[in-house]
N, C-alpha and C positions, 0 to 999 in steps of 0.2 A: 734404333735397333734394340737397345737395351729395354725400352718400353715394350716392344713386341715380344721379346723373349720372356719378360715377366708375364705378359698376357697369355703366351703359349702355355706356361707352367700353371697358370690359374685355370686355363681350359683343361689341362691335363688332370688337375685335381678334381675338376667338375666331372670329367669322364670317369675317373676312378670311383668317385662317390656314386655315380649313377649305376654302376655295375652292382654295388652292394645293396641288397634289399634292406631298406630302413634308413639309408643315407641319401640326402637330396643334393644334387648338383647345384640347385638354387641356393642352398645354404652356403656352399663354398663361394658362389658368386657374390652373395651378400656380404660375407665376412671379409672377402678380399677386395671389396669396393667397386665391383664392376657390374653389379646387378642392374641398377637403373640404366646405365649406358647400354648394357646388353639388350634389355627389353626395348629401349627406344630404337636401337639399331635394327632389331628384328622387325618391329612394326613399321619401319620406314620402307619396307617392301610394299609399295602402294602403286597407284596408277602413275604417279609422277616418276617413280623409279622405272617402270616399264616404258614410259614415253622417252625418258632419257636414254635408256638402253637401246631401244629400237631406232632411235634417231642418230645413233652413233656417238653420242656425247658421253663417252666412257669416263672421262675425268670427273664430270659433274655427277655421273651415276655413282661412281666410287665414293665421292664426298657425301652424297645424299644418304647413302645407306651405311656409311662408316665401314667401307669394305675391308680395309686392312685390319681394323679391329676385329671384325667378324672372322676373317681368315685366320688370324693368330689364335683366337679363342677356339673356334671349331676345329682347327687343325689339331690343337692340343686335346680336345675332347675325343676326336676320332681316333687318333693314335693311341690314346689312353685306353679307350674301350676295347679296341682290337688287340692291344698288346697285353692288357691286364686281365681280360676275361678268363683265360685259362688259369693264370696264377691265382687270382682271387677265388675262383671256384675250388681250386686245390686247397688253399688255405682255409676256406670256410668248412670244407669237409673234414680236414685233418686237425686243424687248430681253431675250432669255432670259438671257444671261450676267449682266447687271446685276441682274435680279430674283432669280435663283438666288443670286448673291453676297450680296445683302441678307439673304435668309432664311438663308443659310449662317452669316453673322455673328450673326444673331438667335438661331439655335439653338445656335451655339457658346457664346455667352454664357449661354444658358439652362442648359447643362450644369453650370456652376459654381454658379449660384444655386439650382438644384434640388438638386444633390448636397450642398450645405452644410446642407440640412434633415435629413440623416441624423445622428441623435443619438449613435449608437454603432456603430463599425465593428468587425466581427468576420469570421471566415471565411465564415459564412453570407451575410452582407451582400455580401461581395466576390464570392461565387459567383453570387448573384442579379444583381449588377451586370454581370458578364461574360456571364451567360445572356441578359439583356435586350439587351445590345449585339449578341451573336451572332444573336439572333432578328431584330432590326431590320435588321442587315446582310444576313442571308439574304433577307429580304423585299425589300430594295432592289435585289437583283440578279435577282429573278424576272422572267420574261417575262409579258406580259399575255395574257389570254384574248380570244377574239373577242366581239363585241357580241351580247348576248342580251336581248331586250326582252319576254320572256314575263312575265306577271303575277307568278307565284310566284318567278321568279328575281329580279325587281326587289324583291320583299319581302325575299328573302335579302340582296340588296345593301344594302337599308336597314338591316337588322339588323347586318350585319358593319361597314358604314361608320360607323354611329352609335357602336358600341362602340369602333371605332378612333379616332373623333373625340374622345371624352372620355378616351381613354388618352393621356397625354403621350408624345410621341415616335413614336406610330403615327398616320399620316395617313389619315383617312377618305377623302379625295380620292384618295390614292395607291392605297388598297385598291380603290376604284372603277376606277382605271386598270387594276390587275391583273385585276379581274373583267371588264374589257372595256366597262364602261358609264359611264365618267367623262364622255365627250363627250356621250353621250345624256342623262344627268342634268343636266349643265351647260346644254345647250341647252333642256331642259325648264324649268329655272329661269329662263333668260333670256327665254323666250317665255311663261312662266307657263302651261305646259301642264299643267293640273290632272289630266287623264286619265293622263298619263305619271307624274305625281308621286304620285298616290294610293297605289299599292302601295309606293313607297319610303317614304312618310310612315308607312304602317301598320307596315312593318318597323322603321323607326326608333323609333317610339313604343314598340313591344313590346320591342325591344332595349335601349332607354334605361332603361325601368323595371326590367327583369330584371337587367341588368348593373350598374346603380347599387347594388343591394342587395349583390351580391357584392363590388364594389369598396369599398363603405363598410365592410363587415365586415373585409376584408383590411387596410384602412387603419387600423382601430381595433386589430385583434389583432396585426398584423405590420407596424407602421408603418415601421420602418427597412428591412426587407426589401422592402416595397412601393415605397418611395421609391427604393431601390437599383435594382430592376428597371425602374422607370419612367425613372430617370436613364440606365440602360443603353439603353433604347429610344430616348431622345433622342440619345445619343451615336451609336448605330448608324444613326440616320436621316440623319446627315451624308452617308452614301453616296448617298442619293437626291438630296441638295441640291447636290452638287459642281457648281460653275458651268460648268466646261469639259467639254462632252460633245457627241458627235455623235449626232444622232437618226436612226433608221432606220424606214422604213415597213414594212408587212407583206410587201412584195416584196424587202426588203433594200436599197432605194435610200435615199440620204442625203436627209433633209428639209432644204431650205434655210431660212435665217432669213426670216421673212415669210410662210411657207406655213403653212396651218392643217391640213395633213395630220396624221393620227393617228400618233403614235410608237409603235412596237411594242417597240423595244429601244434601248439607249444604249451608246455606247462612250466611256468617260471618259478624259481625257488631261490632261497637265500642259502649260501654255503653254510654247512654245519660246523666246519672247522677252519681255523686260520692256518692253512697249510701252504706249502711251496707254490702250488698252482694258483691259489688265491693271491699270494704275494706277487707272483708274476703278472696275473691279470690286472692287479692294481697298478703295477708298473707300466703296463701297456696303456691303461687308462690315463695315467699321468703323462705318458708320451703323447697321447692324443691331445691333451690339454696344452702341452708345450708347443705342439705343431701349430695350433690355432693362435697361441700367444705370439709365436714367431711370425706367422703370416700377418697378424695385426700390426706388429711393430714394423714389419717390412712395408706394409701399405702406408703407414704414417710417414716413414722416411721418404717414400716416393712422392707423397703429397707435399712434404716440406721441400 
């Protein structure tokens, strides 16, 4: 029971991360030590699983897909997303610098703990690390598309977003921002609008099953290179999370703090003075670092 409670809270952390544009649930899975098991469990939904299910062999089916592990993790993810969506949107609107600072520190610490999983460093690993960083940085400076709520586009959004969500360093929420549908999907989650969510769920289910097979194969065959490019993704995502930035709407007007207007682009800057707000932001960044350190130590104790 203690194990599944831990898994629930790891899933809860993944769900919270996936709501924030710029933070990846896959990063949380990787640093809490459940990434590989999660990918393998998801990809186990195959013809063997279907055969076991429809033949009534529920015990064998549960073992084959690691059912109780998946229930604990996805229960945490689901409860987190539906319970934190409103709170996180409020905090991002009213306290953006502090929230971005917290996640900046969280991801900054993640780079170290994920990178140390690379067992052997060579030229290929370094190239993959640099490539991952460059790709994530490039994505972070892209401008978003306009909102599109057509059924098939929402399916595509679900596919792309879920693949990004399970990739450490690539934020599914930020991808939805780039595709123009983050606010639409977030509001659908808040209002539990099933009609709007169905195509996203269809796309997410298909993308999750298909992409998990590819990612599991890469992780087994090219573990060091895979971790290297994922670490690069995490490093490059810091460009998205930089706390000090000016948000602009689609008309090029500055969006003031407290407004829920949709940001189309950002202008990042370095604070001109070391004031109380900057000190608080640094404190929140340090808090993010300590959260990752605590999770890492807790994961080591569980392994021991």
